Wavefront OBJ file of the C-alpha trace (Angstrom):
o trace
v 121.388 -49.329 -25.965
v 118.621 -46.801 -25.316
v 119.620 -44.837 -22.201
v 123.097 -44.129 -20.840
v 124.041 -42.572 -17.500
v 126.762 -39.999 -18.173
v 126.988 -38.617 -14.638
v 126.283 -40.401 -11.371
v 123.661 -38.915 -9.056
v 122.933 -39.481 -5.377
v 121.192 -42.765 -4.515
v 119.409 -42.923 -7.904
v 118.116 -46.302 -9.017
v 115.606 -48.301 -11.020
v 112.435 -49.214 -9.126
v 109.072 -50.771 -9.855
v 106.241 -51.204 -7.367
v 108.346 -53.661 -5.362
v 109.337 -57.254 -4.753
v 106.783 -58.969 -2.559
v 106.648 -62.447 -1.051
v 110.278 -62.695 0.075
v 110.340 -60.918 3.445
v 110.476 -64.276 5.245
v 113.869 -64.701 3.547
v 115.040 -61.257 4.702
v 114.501 -59.604 1.299
v 112.592 -56.322 1.464
v 110.240 -55.063 -1.302
v 112.435 -52.011 -2.165
v 109.760 -50.261 -4.197
v 109.463 -46.501 -4.765
v 109.544 -43.975 -1.963
v 106.520 -42.258 -3.556
v 104.414 -44.920 -5.265
v 101.757 -42.416 -6.394
v 104.245 -40.381 -8.455
v 105.791 -43.543 -9.915
v 102.357 -44.804 -10.947
v 101.414 -41.393 -12.341
v 104.473 -41.284 -14.623
v 103.538 -44.678 -16.049
v 99.863 -43.801 -16.384
v 100.659 -40.671 -18.400
v 102.669 -42.807 -20.843
v 99.924 -45.488 -20.957
v 102.320 -47.997 -19.386
v 101.489 -50.749 -16.948
v 101.509 -49.147 -13.484
v 104.265 -51.545 -12.408
v 106.609 -50.587 -15.255
v 110.095 -49.782 -13.920
v 111.010 -46.121 -13.529
v 114.113 -44.208 -12.489
v 113.884 -42.815 -8.947
v 116.116 -39.776 -8.507
v 117.379 -37.744 -5.540
v 119.170 -34.425 -5.816
v 121.861 -34.018 -7.063
v 120.439 -36.324 -9.720
v 121.991 -38.407 -12.472
v 122.470 -37.060 -15.998
v 120.926 -39.159 -18.784
v 121.802 -39.419 -22.451
v 119.287 -40.984 -24.831
v 120.574 -43.215 -27.612
v 117.345 -43.303 -29.631
v 114.027 -41.506 -29.918
v 111.488 -42.280 -27.205
v 108.904 -40.705 -24.935
v 109.650 -40.042 -21.269
v 107.668 -38.496 -18.412
v 108.863 -36.944 -15.146
v 106.781 -36.749 -11.969
v 107.201 -36.251 -8.224
v 109.785 -33.777 -6.982
v 110.579 -30.734 -9.103
v 114.343 -30.679 -9.668
v 113.990 -28.291 -12.650
v 114.600 -30.774 -15.489
v 116.280 -29.539 -18.672
v 116.951 -31.292 -21.963
v 119.907 -29.822 -23.855
v 119.748 -26.824 -21.487
v 116.087 -26.163 -22.315
v 113.572 -26.369 -19.485
v 110.916 -29.108 -19.822
v 107.672 -29.756 -17.987
v 106.749 -32.295 -15.365
v 103.687 -34.559 -15.637
v 103.582 -34.612 -19.439
v 104.976 -36.850 -22.224
v 108.224 -35.515 -23.681
v 109.807 -36.840 -26.859
v 113.583 -37.150 -26.736
v 115.951 -37.848 -29.618
v 119.379 -39.474 -30.026
v 122.136 -37.622 -28.126
v 119.631 -35.570 -26.097
v 120.779 -35.103 -22.516
v 118.515 -34.786 -19.483
v 119.836 -33.129 -16.351
v 118.355 -31.514 -13.259
v 119.291 -28.033 -12.062
v 118.002 -27.493 -8.501
v 115.532 -28.944 -5.982
v 112.502 -26.652 -5.863
v 109.901 -28.961 -4.350
v 109.908 -32.501 -3.037
v 112.521 -35.141 -2.377
v 112.082 -37.988 -4.911
v 111.662 -37.498 -8.660
v 110.652 -40.162 -11.188
v 111.491 -40.641 -14.860
v 109.352 -43.143 -16.765
v 109.934 -44.227 -20.364
v 107.636 -45.596 -23.045
v 109.004 -49.048 -23.759
v 110.086 -52.304 -22.169
v 113.269 -52.623 -20.123
v 115.588 -55.568 -20.707
v 114.180 -58.544 -18.767
v 117.725 -59.473 -17.715
v 117.599 -56.545 -15.293
v 115.008 -58.393 -13.197
v 115.763 -60.259 -9.984
v 113.061 -62.318 -8.237
v 110.400 -60.970 -10.598
v 111.211 -57.302 -9.960
v 113.500 -54.581 -11.293
v 113.700 -52.966 -7.850
v 117.094 -53.010 -6.187
v 118.033 -52.200 -2.610
v 121.793 -52.225 -3.082
v 122.537 -50.970 -6.603
v 122.568 -47.257 -7.425
v 122.900 -45.863 -10.938
v 126.522 -45.355 -11.936
v 128.295 -43.478 -14.709
v 128.399 -45.496 -17.953
v 125.421 -47.677 -16.961
v 123.344 -48.603 -20.022
v 119.696 -49.611 -20.174
v 118.380 -51.461 -23.210
v 114.769 -50.460 -23.865
v 112.470 -51.776 -26.567
v 110.849 -48.547 -27.779
v 108.895 -50.123 -30.642
v 105.555 -49.397 -28.961
v 102.884 -47.093 -30.355
v 102.145 -43.906 -28.435
v 100.678 -40.613 -29.632
v 102.424 -38.431 -27.041
v 99.201 -36.838 -25.785
v 97.819 -36.443 -22.283
v 94.251 -37.723 -22.128
v 91.596 -35.383 -20.614
v 90.973 -37.700 -17.646
v 94.700 -37.784 -16.950
v 94.650 -34.056 -16.221
v 92.320 -34.763 -13.294
v 94.603 -37.583 -12.144
v 97.648 -35.309 -12.254
v 95.874 -32.736 -10.110
v 94.689 -35.379 -7.633
v 98.165 -36.850 -7.200
v 99.854 -33.452 -6.885
v 97.342 -32.349 -4.274
v 97.815 -35.609 -2.380
v 101.617 -35.510 -2.150
v 102.193 -31.768 -1.700
v 100.051 -30.422 1.129
v 100.388 -29.563 4.805
v 97.924 -32.074 6.227
v 98.906 -34.226 9.177
v 100.514 -37.608 8.528
v 98.097 -40.270 9.763
v 99.055 -43.490 11.541
v 97.408 -46.510 13.147
v 98.633 -47.131 16.730
v 100.851 -50.195 17.076
v 101.464 -52.773 19.821
v 103.814 -50.525 21.846
v 101.673 -47.378 21.678
v 100.022 -48.148 25.023
v 103.468 -48.591 26.617
v 104.302 -44.900 26.191
v 104.356 -42.584 29.176
v 101.165 -40.444 29.214
v 103.158 -37.221 28.890
v 105.000 -38.663 25.878
v 101.701 -39.462 24.178
v 100.669 -35.835 24.670
v 103.980 -34.600 23.230
v 103.739 -37.006 20.307
v 100.288 -35.763 19.342
v 100.889 -32.067 20.043
v 104.391 -31.294 18.767
v 105.760 -31.102 15.231
v 108.530 -33.212 13.727
v 111.124 -32.660 11.012
v 113.225 -35.159 9.050
v 116.881 -35.465 10.046
v 119.536 -34.943 7.372
v 120.910 -38.444 8.051
v 117.694 -39.996 6.693
v 117.685 -42.207 3.595
v 115.684 -44.882 1.775
v 116.049 -47.242 4.743
v 114.453 -44.893 7.231
v 113.556 -41.300 8.099
v 114.936 -40.264 11.491
v 112.592 -37.711 13.042
v 113.706 -34.656 14.977
v 111.193 -33.674 17.614
v 110.274 -34.162 21.265
v 111.930 -36.961 23.227
v 109.436 -39.831 23.493
v 109.716 -42.263 26.406
v 108.141 -45.513 27.524
v 106.304 -45.513 30.851
v 108.729 -48.207 32.031
v 111.728 -50.004 30.449
v 110.607 -52.933 28.324
v 112.185 -55.445 25.969
v 110.410 -56.402 22.730
v 110.694 -59.512 20.614
v 111.757 -58.894 17.019
v 108.717 -58.827 14.761
v 107.792 -58.046 11.169
v 108.015 -54.418 10.038
v 107.227 -52.656 6.785
v 107.441 -49.270 5.109
v 105.803 -46.729 7.383
v 106.439 -48.544 10.683
v 107.138 -46.070 13.510
v 109.925 -47.348 15.762
v 111.001 -45.765 19.048
v 114.774 -45.770 19.484
v 116.403 -46.077 22.947
v 117.443 -42.382 22.832
v 113.817 -41.216 22.564
v 113.925 -40.467 18.832
v 111.532 -41.981 16.297
v 112.487 -43.576 13.011
v 110.004 -44.186 10.211
v 111.005 -47.191 8.127
v 111.016 -46.439 4.396
v 111.344 -48.330 1.102
v 114.596 -50.188 1.889
v 113.582 -51.099 5.445
v 114.770 -54.241 7.170
v 112.222 -57.070 7.395
v 112.123 -57.448 11.185
v 112.824 -55.103 14.066
v 113.099 -55.243 17.836
v 112.485 -51.614 18.765
v 109.146 -50.512 20.223
v 106.578 -50.466 17.398
v 104.492 -47.345 17.997
v 102.350 -47.603 14.897
v 102.030 -47.700 11.147
v 101.736 -44.688 8.861
v 98.881 -45.383 6.463
v 99.806 -46.222 2.904
v 98.160 -43.201 1.271
v 100.195 -40.773 3.415
v 103.582 -42.381 2.763
v 104.124 -40.562 -0.583
v 103.557 -37.219 1.153
v 106.029 -38.120 3.897
v 108.519 -39.333 1.273
v 108.398 -35.941 -0.485
v 109.017 -33.845 2.641
v 112.347 -32.065 2.777
v 114.451 -31.992 5.932
v 113.274 -28.535 7.020
v 109.557 -29.255 6.540
v 107.524 -29.490 9.738
v 104.681 -31.961 10.038
v 102.424 -33.442 12.682
v 101.183 -36.977 13.220
v 97.570 -37.913 13.929
v 95.755 -41.138 14.765
v 93.382 -42.903 12.389
v 92.050 -46.463 12.065
v 92.296 -49.468 9.761
v 88.886 -48.913 8.168
v 89.746 -45.339 7.169
v 93.135 -46.428 5.838
v 91.541 -49.117 3.643
v 88.895 -46.768 2.287
v 91.399 -44.035 1.452
v 93.658 -46.525 -0.338
v 90.783 -47.903 -2.429
v 89.789 -44.354 -3.370
v 93.281 -43.415 -4.526
v 93.789 -46.622 -6.492
v 90.470 -45.982 -8.238
v 92.029 -42.793 -9.657
v 94.213 -44.992 -11.878
v 91.459 -47.283 -13.122
v 90.046 -44.943 -15.791
l 1 2 3 4 5 6 7 8 9 10 11 12 13 14 15 16 17 18 19 20 21 22 23 24 25 26 27 28 29 30 31 32 33 34 35 36 37 38 39 40 41 42 43 44 45 46 47 48 49 50 51 52 53 54 55 56 57 58 59 60 61 62 63 64 65 66 67 68 69 70 71 72 73 74 75 76 77 78 79 80 81 82 83 84 85 86 87 88 89 90 91 92 93 94 95 96 97 98 99 100 101 102 103 104 105 106 107 108 109 110 111 112 113 114 115 116 117 118 119 120 121 122 123 124 125 126 127 128 129 130 131 132 133 134 135 136 137 138 139 140 141 142 143 144 145 146 147 148 149 150 151 152 153 154 155 156 157 158 159 160 161 162 163 164 165 166 167 168 169 170 171 172 173 174 175 176 177 178 179 180 181 182 183 184 185 186 187 188 189 190 191 192 193 194 195 196 197 198 199 200 201 202 203 204 205 206 207 208 209 210 211 212 213 214 215 216 217 218 219 220 221 222 223 224 225 226 227 228 229 230 231 232 233 234 235 236 237 238 239 240 241 242 243 244 245 246 247 248 249 250 251 252 253 254 255 256 257 258 259 260 261 262 263 264 265 266 267 268 269 270 271 272 273 274 275 276 277 278 279 280 281 282 283 284 285 286 287 288 289 290 291 292 293 294 295 296 297 298 299 300 301 302 303
């Protein structure tokens, strides 16, 4: 075995970019909360962008390595240490047998990622994906990794630009943009003004299924029932009590609450990295802008 979990963390798991094509069967994609950081970790190690990675939340799991390999950590800064020695984010790190990786404190962000140079045991896959929506990492879990893959352990010059672009994208104070949904026009005019003017924070009860927002009470102009319809990560739902929930990576596949809109894909990693006390605002954009921004960010990884 290559990697062993020697202490259980909180909601840590293996993810890849997700399991698509099964929502009609009630199976959600369950990809990473912050896909940009997950892709960055793999890019730095010259992996396929869809290679599985460990997604961690603080307090995080403790890892023990059974053989030499390269790893890379991205996303949230939980102050990683190997054998009590601090190590850097966003760079290849060589580990050796019996080395232990642990995380000391959450300094910035909410979701951290650990990628590894090698191939994970194919038996860990289900429906063509390693992502899991119901299995957290547990103490004594083992992961067999084929590490017999050449890698020089260096960060390429163009990757330095990519690292800076991703960091700037996920850690900034810009507004979170969304495309209005079918129920947006059903809001009371004063609620629309509150929604656009006031700030929100993320409630402590939030998780990978959804982020409950603390902020102004938002109301419909008149009571209305909605048919259940397809939802996805980033869907803004209005709850009966006037609160808003943003569906996240382990969202359900359909929902019957008022669908106020859809947070654009490129802003979801930034939302996913916000801590509970962080204030943010929401702003309206359109489909064309969302598509162009996504193409631009994906082009970062094509070099």
